C-alpha positions, 0 to 999 in steps of 0.5 A, spaced: 500 500 500 502 506 498 502 510 505 505 516 502 499 517 497 495 516 503 498 522 507 497 526 501 490 529 498 491 528 491 494 523 487 501 525 484 501 524 476 507 525 472 505 527 465 511 525 460 512 529 453 516 530 448 521 525 446 527 523 441 523 523 434 519 526 429 513 526 433 516 530 439 511 536 437 505 532 437 507 530 444 507 537 447 500 538 443 497 532 447 500 534 454 498 541 453 491 539 453 491 534 458 495 539 463 489 544 462 483 539 462 486 534 468 482 535 475 487 539 479 483 538 485 484 530 484 491 530 481 497 533 483 501 534 476 509 534 475 510 535 467 516 532 465 519 534 458 524 529 454 528 534 450 530 532 442 537 530 445 534 525 450 535 530 456 529 529 461 527 536 464 522 538 469 518 543 465 519 550 466 514 555 467 516 558 460 514 551 457 509 552 451 505 547 448 501 550 443 502 551 435 504 559 435 505 563 429 505 556 425 511 554 429 510 547 433 512 547 440 519 543 443 521 542 450 524 548 453 530 545 455 531 551 461 528 546 466 531 543 472 535 537 469 533 530 471 538 524 472 537 519 467 542 516 462 541 520 455 543 517 448 550 519 449 551 512 453 553 516 459 552 513 466 549 516 472 549 514 479 543 512 481 541 507 487 540 500 484 533 499 481 531 506 481 529 512 477 530 519 478 526 521 484 521 526 480 519 519 477 520 515 483 515 519 487 509 519 483 503 515 483 502 514 476 506 516 470 502 518 464 507 517 458 504 522 452 509 520 447 508 518 440 513 514 436 520 511 437 523 511 444 516 512 447 510 509 444 514 503 442 515 500 449 521 503 451 519 508 456 514 502 458 520 497 460 523 503 464 517 504 468 516 496 469 523 495 471 522 501 476 515 498 479 512 505 477 505 504 474 503 508 468 497 509 463 497 505 457 499 499 454 505 495 456 511 493 453 509 488 448 503 491 446 506 498 445 512 495 441 507 491 436 503 497 435 509 501 433 512 496 428 507 496 423 510 490 419 509 486 426 502 489 427 499 486 421 502 479 422 499 479 429 492 482 426 492 477 420 494 471 425 488 473 429 483 473 423 483 480 422 482 483 415 489 486 413 491 489 406 496 487 401 503 490 403 511 489 402 516 490 408 522 494 405 528 492 410 534 496 411 539 490 408 534 488 402 534 495 400 542 496 400 543 489 397 537 487 393 534 494 391 531 491 384 527 485 387 524 490 393 522 495 387 519 489 383 515 486 389 512 493 391 510 495 384 507 488 384 502 491 389 499 495 383 498 503 383 497 507 387 501 505 393 503 508 400 510 508 402 511 509 410 516 508 415 514 502 419 515 505 426 513 512 425 506 515 426 502 522 425 503 521 418 510 523 418 514 520 412 508 518 408 508 518 400 502 516 396 506 514 389 502 513 383 507 510 378 514 506 379 518 513 377 516 515 384 517 509 388 525 509 390 524 517 392 518 515 396 522 509 400 528 514 401 524 519 404 521 514 409 528 511 410 529 518 413 525 516 419 526 509 419 530 504 416 525 499 415 519 501 411 512 499 409 509 499 402 502 498 402 497 497 396 492 503 396 485 501 399 479 505 396 474 507 400 472 511 406 477 512 412 473 510 419 476 510 426 474 507 432 477 508 439 477 502 444 478 503 452 479 498 457 474 496 462 475 498 469 472 491 472 473 484 468 468 486 463 471 486 455 474 493 453 469 498 450 468 501 443 466 508 442 462 510 436 465 510 429 467 516 426 469 518 419 475 522 417 474 527 411 480 530 409 479 537 406 481 539 399 488 540 397 490 534 401 491 528 397 490 523 404 490 524 411 497 527 412 501 531 417 498 538 415 491 535 415 491 532 422 495 538 426 493 544 422 486 547 422 481 546 416 485 540 414 480 535 416 473 534 419 471 528 423 464 526 423 462 522 429 458 518 429 459 516 422 453 516 417 454 508 416 449 502 416 448 500 424 450 493 422 457 496 419 458 500 425 457 494 430 462 490 425 467 496 426 466 496 433 467 489 434 473 488 430 476 494 434 475 490 440 478 484 437 484 488 435 485 491 441 485 484 445 489 481 439 495 485 441 494 485 449 493 493 449 491 496 456 488 503 457 486 506 450 487 505 443 485 507 436 483 503 430 483 505 423 479 502 418 478 502 410 470 501 408 470 499 401 465 501 396 464 493 396 462 493 403 469 490 406 472 492 412 480 492 412 484 494 418 489 499 417 492 500 423 492 500 431 495 506 435 496 504 442 498 512 444 493 515 439 494 523 438 491 526 445 489 533 444 482 535 446 481 535 438 484 529 437 480 523 434 480 518 439 478 523 445 473 526 440 470 519 439 469 518 446 466 525 447 461 523 442 460 517 446 458 520 452 465 520 455 468 528 455 475 529 455 477 530 463 473 524 464 477 520 459 483 522 462 481 520 469 479 514 467 485 512 464 489 514 470 484 510 474 486 504 470 493 505 471 492 505 478 488 499 479 493 495 475 499 491 479 506 492 477 509 486 474 507 481 470 499 481 469 
C-alpha cells in the first residue's frame, strides 16, 4: 500500500512529453491539453519534458505547448535537469533499481509520447523495471503497435482483415534494391510508402507510378530504416477508439467516426491532422448500424489481439464493396482535446477530463509486474 499517497490529498501524476523523434511536437500538443483539462483538485501534476537530445527536464514555467505563429512547440530545455542516462551512453549514479526521484515519487506516470523511444515500449520497460505504474499499454503491446510490419502479422494471425503490403528492410534495400522495387510495384498503383515505426503521418508518400517509388522509400528511410509499402485501399477512412474496462468486463468501443480530409490534401497527412481546416471528423459516422457494430467489434478484437491496456485507436478502410480492412492500431493515439480518439469518446458520452481520469484510474488499479 502506498502510505505516502495516503498522507497526501491528491494523487501525484507525472505527465511525460516530448521525446527523441519526429513526433516530439505532437507530444507537447497532447500534454498541453491534458495539463489544462486534468482535475487539479484530484491530481497533483509534475510535467516532465524529454528534450530532442534525450535530456529529461522538469518543465519550466516558460514551457509552451501550443502551435504559435505556425511554429510547433519543443521542450524548453531551461528546466531543472533530471538524472537519467541520455543517448550519449553516459552513466549516472543512481541507487540500484531506481529512477530519478521526480519519477520515483509519483503515483502514476502518464507517458504522452508518440513514436520511437516512447510509444514503442521503451519508456514502458523503464517504468516496469522501476515498479512505477503508468497509463497505457505495456511493453509488448506498445512495441507491436509501433512496428507496423509486426502489427499486421499479429492482426492477420488473429483473423483480422489486413491489406496487401511489402516490408522494405534496411539490408534488402542496400543489397537487393531491384527485387524490393519489383515486389512493391507488384502491389499495383497507387501505393503508400511509410516508415514502419513512425506515426502522425510523418514520412508518408502516396506514389502513383514506379518513377516515384525509390524517392518515396528514401524519404521514409529518413525516419526509419525499415519501411512499409502498402497497396492503396479505396474507400472511406473510419476510426474507432477502444478503452479498457475498469472491472473484468471486455474493453469498450466508442462510436465510429469518419475522417474527411479537406481539399488540397491528397490523404490524411501531417498538415491535415495538426493544422486547422485540414480535416473534419464526423462522429458518429453516417454508416449502416450493422457496419458500425462490425467496426466496433473488430476494434475490440484488435485491441485484445495485441494485449493493449488503457486506450487505443483503430483505423479502418470501408470499401465501396462493403469490406472492412484494418489499417492500423495506435496504442498512444494523438491526445489533444481535438484529437480523434478523445473526440470519439466525447461523442460517446465520455468528455475529455473524464477520459483522462479514467485512464489514470486504470493505471492505478493495475499491479506492477507481470499481469
